[in-house]
Structure formats: structure tokens, C-alpha cells
N, C-alpha and C positions, 0 to 999 in steps of 0.2 A: 503493499500498499504505500499511496507517496505520502512521502510526510507535507507539511506547511511550507518548509523552505522552498519543496520541490514545487509544487504548487506556484509558491508565488513567484521563484524562477521564471519557471512555465508561462506565467503570463507578463513578466515581463518581456520576454523573449517576442512573444504574441507582438505585442504593443512597439518592440523597437524599429520592426522596418518600415509599418506604415509611419512612424512618425519621423522617421529617415527622411521616407519617400515622402514624405509634407514639405520635410523644411526644406529639400532637393527643389521641389516645386515652386516654394515660396522664393528661392533663391534664386531661382530662371524668371521669375516675373521682376523682381527687384534689377537683375542685370539687365531684362531687356529695357525695362523705364529707363535704366541708364544708358544704356546706347543710343535709344528716342532721345533722351534728353541732351548727351553731348554730341548730335548727328544733325546735322539741318532739316529744318523744319520741312522734312517730304517723307511721305510714305513710303516703307518700302514696296521694291517693287510687288510682292505678292498683293500687299492692301491696295496699290493701285489696278493690277489687275482682276482683280473679285469685285472692286466698288464699280468696274468698266462694265461686268457680268453681269453684275445686280442690279444695275442702272439699266440697260439694257430693257432686262426681263420686270420690270415693273408693269403690276398692271391690278385694276381692282379689285380680282380676284384674290391675291395675296396682301396688297395693304391693307383689308382690314383687319385678319390674323393678326398682321404686325404691328398694328394699331392695337387693337387688345392684349398684346404682350406690353407694350408699352405703358398701358395704362395698368395693368396687374402688377409689372415686374418693380415699378417707382414711384416717386411721389408719396402720399400719404396711403395710397390703397397697398403698395408693395414695399414701402417702408416703414410702415406703423401699424397700420390693422390688419394685412393679414399674419405679420409675425406677432403680433398681441394675443389675435385668434390659436394661433397654434400653442403660444404658451400658456395661455387660459385649459384650453382640453386638454395639454400637458397636463398641468393643475388639477382638474377636474378628474383625470382618467387618474390620480393616486401616481404620479410620474413625477416627484419633487425636482430629481438630477434629471431627467429628462430636457427638464424645464429649463433649471438651470444651463444645462449643456447645451442648449437652442439660442439659448438669451444673450450667453456670452460667445458661442461664435458669431453669432448674429451680429451682436455691438460690433466685436473686436473686427469682422471684412466689412464693415462696414466704412470705420477708424480707419481700416488699412487703406483701402479704397481711394478715402479723402485725403491722404496723406501722401499718394503716391500722386493723384491728381496735378494738387498743388506745385508736387517735388518738383514730378516733370511737365508737366505745363504742356503736353503734347496739341498741338491744334487738331478741332475734328475737322472732318471731311463739309468741302461746301453745300454738295447738293443734300439738305437738309430736310427731311418732311415732319418733324417734330421741335418742341419749344425743348432749348437742353441749354446746361448750366455750361459753366468753362471745363475745359481739362478732359482730352479726350481718352488718353490712358492711365487705369486699363480700365473697361466696362461696369460700370456700379450694376446695374440690373444682373449682368449675366454673372458677377460674382455672387449679388445676392440668392440668384437659384442653384447656384452649383451649392455654396453653404446648406440652404436648404432641400437640397437631395442628398447630400452625404449623412446631414445630421438624420432626417428623418430616413433616412437608410439604415442606420446605424443602430437604430432606436427600436425600426420595424424590419427589421432581416429576415424579409419576402424578396423575392424573386419580380413579383410585379410592382413593390414600392421602387427597388433598384430600376425596373426599367421605365417606368413613368419618370422618377427622377432625372434620368438621362436623358430622355427624351426632353422634359421641360426646361432643362440645363441648354440643350443642345437647340432646339428651338429658340431660346430667347436669345442664343447666341446669334443665330443667325437672323431673327428679326431686325438687333440689333445694324447691321449692317445694311440691312436691306432698308432702313427705315433712311441709310444716314448718317445714321446717329455716331456710329464708330469704325474703324476701321477694320478687317480680319484681327488682325495683331493685337487688337485691344479687348475684344472678345476673346481672347486666350487666354492673354492674360489674365484678364476674367475668371474665368473659367480652374486655370491653375493655383491664385490664391483665394477664391472660394471653398473652393474640395481643401485649398494645404492649410487652411487656417480651423475648419471645420476639423481635421484629423488631427491636428496640433492639440485643439480644446480636449478633444475625446479624449487621449494618450493618458492625463491623470487624471482620468473620469471613469476609467474604462472598469476599475470595477465594482465601484459602485454603484455604475448603471447595469453593468450585467445581473450583480445581486436582485436589483428594482426590477429588471424584467422579469426576474425567477420570482415576483410574487404573483399571487391569482391576483385574475382581472377582476375588478371590483363589479360588475355587473354580471358575470360568468360564473354565478353563484352554486357550487355543487347541490345536485337536490336533496330536502332533506328525507333520511333514510325513514322508509317504512317500518309500522311496527308490524313487528309478527303476527300471523293468521292466529285467532283463539283456539287452543285446542278441544276437540268436542271433552264433551265431559264422560268420566268414568262410568260404568254401567256395573 
């Protein structure tokens, strides 16, 4: 039988590589931001080519869902209301550590995005279909979506949760470039940053989150035991 020390060591190893990978991902975002800040304010070749292709294929059929993603992925709706609803639902389902994980990861992701935006100061594309603030790198909408996808995937480890989360984050990234709000590299940076921050926050909370997820569901109680049938009277 494994000792408590062996179990603790195994848990530390299981967290080590995700933490290292996430740290490398965040480091790559910082490096990419430094390259953008030090070079002339011109897009990378792949950014320009992707934007030309996107603009060429714009149509009302694609604009409507892109505007939907813009609406729910940022501003008051995406930055305050949706995260607050998720936080309160986690508390309602008696997942206080899960709610803490989600709140801390979301706040740190937003903070990291804003620091990089103001530090890098990258100019946005010129053909923009929506109102935006200053600073193009990284994409805040995409970072928020990636953070949410990874956090919910960790808290509810189901294939469909991960698939839905990945689809949401990728579609958010594509919609940001379609609307001309970001270059392609901005959205890649947002994906790496949002996912990386979520995993870095998860590592020190992993043990508590695992214990919490093992608790019985408050709304799925086992049925009460039925009394045994009465025994017939003896004759």
C-alpha cells in the first residue's frame, strides 16, 4: 500500500509537467509581445495574409455570429456578468474551491492581458467592424474564453466539456480576426495566455479541487433505504 509520502510525491509529479508547460506558454506570449514591441508597428506576414483572406470572405452570414461572440465575450456581459454567474453557480453547487479557482484565474487573466496591452502598445488592424479600446496584443476576448474553457474543463472533466470549451475559444479567436479587432498573432497569444494562467492557478489548488470534486452532489442524494417487509405472524 502506498504511503502518504508516496501519494504526495505522485501528486506533485502529476502537477509538475502541466505547470511547466503552462509557464512555457506564458513565457512565449511575453516573448512574442517583446518582439512586437521592438519591431516596427507592422503586422507579421502571416497576420497580413490572414486578414486579407478574412476581409475577402466577409458576408452577413458570418458577421452575425461574429458580432454575437463580440457581445458575449467582452464588455460588461463577458467580463462581469457571465463570470459572476459561473462563480455563483459553483458556490450554489457547493464547490467553494472551484469558485475560488475560477475567480482567481479569471482576474489574473484579465490583469495579464491589460498589462501586456499597455506595455506592447500594438496597433490594431485598420478595417475594424466593432468599437475597440487601445492595444491589440493579446486578445482579451480570446484569453477570457481560453481561461474559462480550461477552468471548466478541469472542474468538470468530461469529454464534451473540453470539446465545447475548445470550440468556444477557437471560435472566439476566429471571430476577433473576422471583425478586424485583432491580428491572428493577437488571438494566438490570447489562447496561450488564458490557458496558461488557468493551469498555473490550478497547480497549487489541485489537491483541494480533487477532494472537493469527490464530495457527493448536493442535489443527487441517494434514495432513502426502504424498511424491510413485515414478517408474517407465526402460527
